[in-house]
C-alpha positions in Angstrom: -86.2 -11.7 -138.0 -84.5 -14.0 -140.5 -85.1 -11.5 -143.3 -83.4 -8.8 -141.3 -80.4 -11.1 -140.7 -80.1 -12.0 -144.3 -80.4 -8.4 -145.3 -77.5 -7.6 -142.9 -75.4 -10.4 -144.5 -76.1 -9.0 -148.0 -75.1 -5.5 -146.9 -71.8 -6.8 -145.6 -71.1 -8.8 -148.8 -72.0 -5.8 -151.0 -69.5 -3.4 -149.4 -66.7 -6.0 -148.9 -65.6 -7.7 -145.7 -62.2 -9.0 -144.5 -61.1 -11.1 -141.6 -57.4 -11.3 -140.8 -55.5 -13.2 -138.1 -52.2 -12.9 -136.3 -50.3 -14.5 -139.2 -51.5 -11.7 -141.5 -50.2 -9.0 -139.0 -46.9 -10.9 -138.5 -46.4 -11.0 -142.3 -46.8 -7.3 -142.6 -44.4 -6.6 -139.8 -41.8 -9.1 -141.2 -42.0 -7.3 -144.5 -41.3 -4.0 -142.9 -38.4 -5.3 -140.8 -36.9 -6.9 -143.9 -37.3 -3.5 -145.7 -35.5 -1.8 -142.9 -32.7 -4.4 -143.0 -32.2 -3.8 -146.7 -31.9 -0.1 -146.0 -29.1 -1.0 -143.5 -31.0 0.7 -140.7 -28.9 -0.1 -137.6 -31.5 0.4 -134.9 -35.1 -0.9 -135.1 -37.6 -2.6 -132.9 -41.3 -3.3 -132.5 -44.0 -3.9 -129.9 -46.9 -6.2 -130.4 -50.0 -5.7 -128.2 -52.9 -8.0 -127.8 -55.6 -9.1 -125.3 -56.8 -12.6 -125.9 -60.4 -12.7 -127.3 -60.5 -8.9 -128.0 -62.2 -8.4 -131.4 -62.2 -5.1 -133.3 -64.0 -4.0 -136.4 -63.1 -1.1 -138.7 -64.3 0.7 -141.8 -61.3 1.0 -144.2 -60.6 4.0 -146.5 -62.2 2.2 -149.5 -65.4 1.6 -147.5 -64.9 -2.1 -146.8 -65.3 -3.6 -143.4 -62.5 -5.4 -141.7 -62.5 -7.3 -138.4 -59.9 -9.3 -136.5 -60.2 -13.0 -136.4 -60.5 -14.1 -132.7 -58.0 -11.5 -131.4 -57.0 -8.0 -132.4 -53.3 -7.4 -132.8 -51.6 -4.0 -133.0 -47.9 -3.7 -133.7 -45.8 -0.6 -133.5 -42.5 -0.6 -135.5 -39.9 2.0 -134.6 -36.7 2.8 -136.5 -34.1 5.4 -136.0 -33.6 8.2 -138.6 -31.0 10.2 -136.6 -30.1 11.0 -133.0 -33.3 13.1 -132.5 -35.9 11.5 -134.8 -37.5 8.0 -135.0 -40.1 6.8 -137.4 -43.2 4.9 -136.1 -45.5 2.8 -138.2 -48.5 0.9 -136.9 -49.8 -2.4 -138.3 -52.9 -4.4 -137.3 -55.3 -7.0 -138.6 -56.7 -4.6 -141.2 -53.4 -3.4 -142.7 -50.8 -0.7 -142.3 -50.8 2.9 -141.2 -48.8 5.8 -142.6 -45.4 6.3 -140.8 -45.1 9.1 -138.3 -42.0 11.1 -137.3 -41.4 11.0 -133.6 -39.0 13.2 -131.6 -36.9 11.0 -129.3 -37.4 12.0 -125.7 -34.4 12.2 -123.3 -35.9 9.3 -121.4 -36.3 7.0 -124.4 -32.8 8.0 -125.7 -31.3 7.0 -122.3 -33.2 3.7 -122.3 -32.2 2.7 -125.8 -28.6 3.4 -125.1 -28.8 0.8 -122.3 -29.0 -2.1 -124.7 -27.4 -4.6 -122.3 -30.1 -4.1 -119.8 -32.9 -4.4 -122.4 -31.3 -7.7 -123.4 -30.6 -9.3 -120.1 -33.3 -8.0 -117.7 -36.3 -10.2 -117.3 -39.9 -9.5 -116.2 -40.8 -12.0 -113.5 -44.2 -13.6 -113.4 -46.9 -12.4 -111.0 -46.3 -14.0 -107.5 -48.6 -13.3 -104.6 -47.0 -12.8 -101.2 -49.3 -15.4 -99.8 -51.0 -18.5 -101.2 -54.3 -19.9 -100.0 -56.5 -22.8 -101.0 -58.8 -20.5 -103.0 -56.0 -18.7 -104.9 -57.6 -19.0 -108.3 -60.9 -17.7 -107.0 -59.2 -14.7 -105.6 -57.2 -13.7 -108.7 -58.1 -11.8 -111.7 -55.6 -12.8 -114.4 -55.3 -10.3 -117.3 -54.8 -11.9 -120.7 -53.2 -8.8 -122.2 -49.7 -9.3 -123.6 -46.7 -7.3 -124.9 -44.1 -8.8 -127.2 -40.9 -7.0 -128.3 -38.3 -7.6 -130.9 -35.1 -5.5 -130.9 -32.5 -5.3 -133.7 -29.3 -3.3 -132.8 -26.8 -3.9 -135.6 -26.2 -7.6 -135.7 -27.7 -8.2 -132.3 -31.3 -9.2 -132.3 -33.4 -10.4 -129.3 -37.0 -10.8 -128.2 -38.8 -10.0 -124.9 -42.4 -10.5 -123.7 -44.5 -10.2 -120.6 -48.1 -10.0 -119.4 -49.5 -6.7 -118.2 -50.7 -8.5 -115.1 -47.1 -9.2 -114.1 -46.6 -5.5 -113.5 -49.6 -5.0 -111.3 -51.0 -5.7 -107.9 -54.5 -6.5 -109.1 -55.1 -9.5 -106.8 -56.0 -10.4 -103.3 -52.3 -10.6 -102.3 -49.5 -8.2 -103.2 -47.4 -9.1 -106.2 -43.9 -9.5 -104.7 -42.3 -9.0 -108.2 -44.2 -5.8 -109.0 -41.4 -3.4 -107.7 -38.7 -5.4 -109.5 -40.7 -5.6 -112.8 -41.5 -1.9 -112.8 -37.9 -0.9 -112.3 -36.7 -2.6 -115.5 -35.6 -0.6 -118.6 -37.9 -2.6 -120.8 -40.9 -1.6 -118.7 -39.8 2.0 -118.7 -39.6 1.9 -122.5 -43.0 0.2 -122.6 -44.5 3.1 -120.5 -42.9 5.7 -122.9 -44.3 3.9 -125.9 -47.8 3.5 -124.3 -48.0 7.2 -123.6 -46.8 8.1 -127.1 -49.3 5.7 -128.7 -52.1 7.0 -126.5 -51.4 10.6 -127.5 -51.4 9.7 -131.2 -54.6 7.7 -130.9 -56.4 10.5 -129.0 -55.3 13.2 -131.4 -56.2 11.1 -134.5 -52.7 10.9 -136.0 -52.8 7.3 -137.1 -54.0 7.3 -140.7 -54.5 4.0 -142.6 -52.6 3.6 -145.9 -54.8 3.1 -149.0 
């Protein structure tokens, strides 16, 4: 058994192995946002997705293995090219993906024009309509998070929420669910999630060499 384990370690070492954390991903995204700033791009934003403790492993184009350290982070950076087209680029613990041109849907265009709502509206935390002595035993708390940063001209702001805050996945109804799901930020989040899902399923995300 030990021989098999050491053989596996030698195989990993021979083909190359990388482990990258959140700081690695943040650095890639910061570089991209700085690049867009130098290009004087007036409208850009990103969404960071992560579920605490979720670990992912990938084989990179050069054959090396890469895995997330503790938690896998995926970040989707969007920037506007014109009134009809945006660019999307994905980043994760294992590097960057090639940018993709995305047609701006009517719904997304409407949401992005409502900048004041995106800036001022807040997702409220999950609040059950009742509380009992065994509240923790009756709740399933999701550890999945969404973090946003928007840059509209000189105006920059950040937003974040837990996916659990939008749901009713508990013993008692979430009294804030209706409010949260009516927000422009959450509407934008749903648009992005559908877009990303379609690209993932159709294999349109290609890693950069």
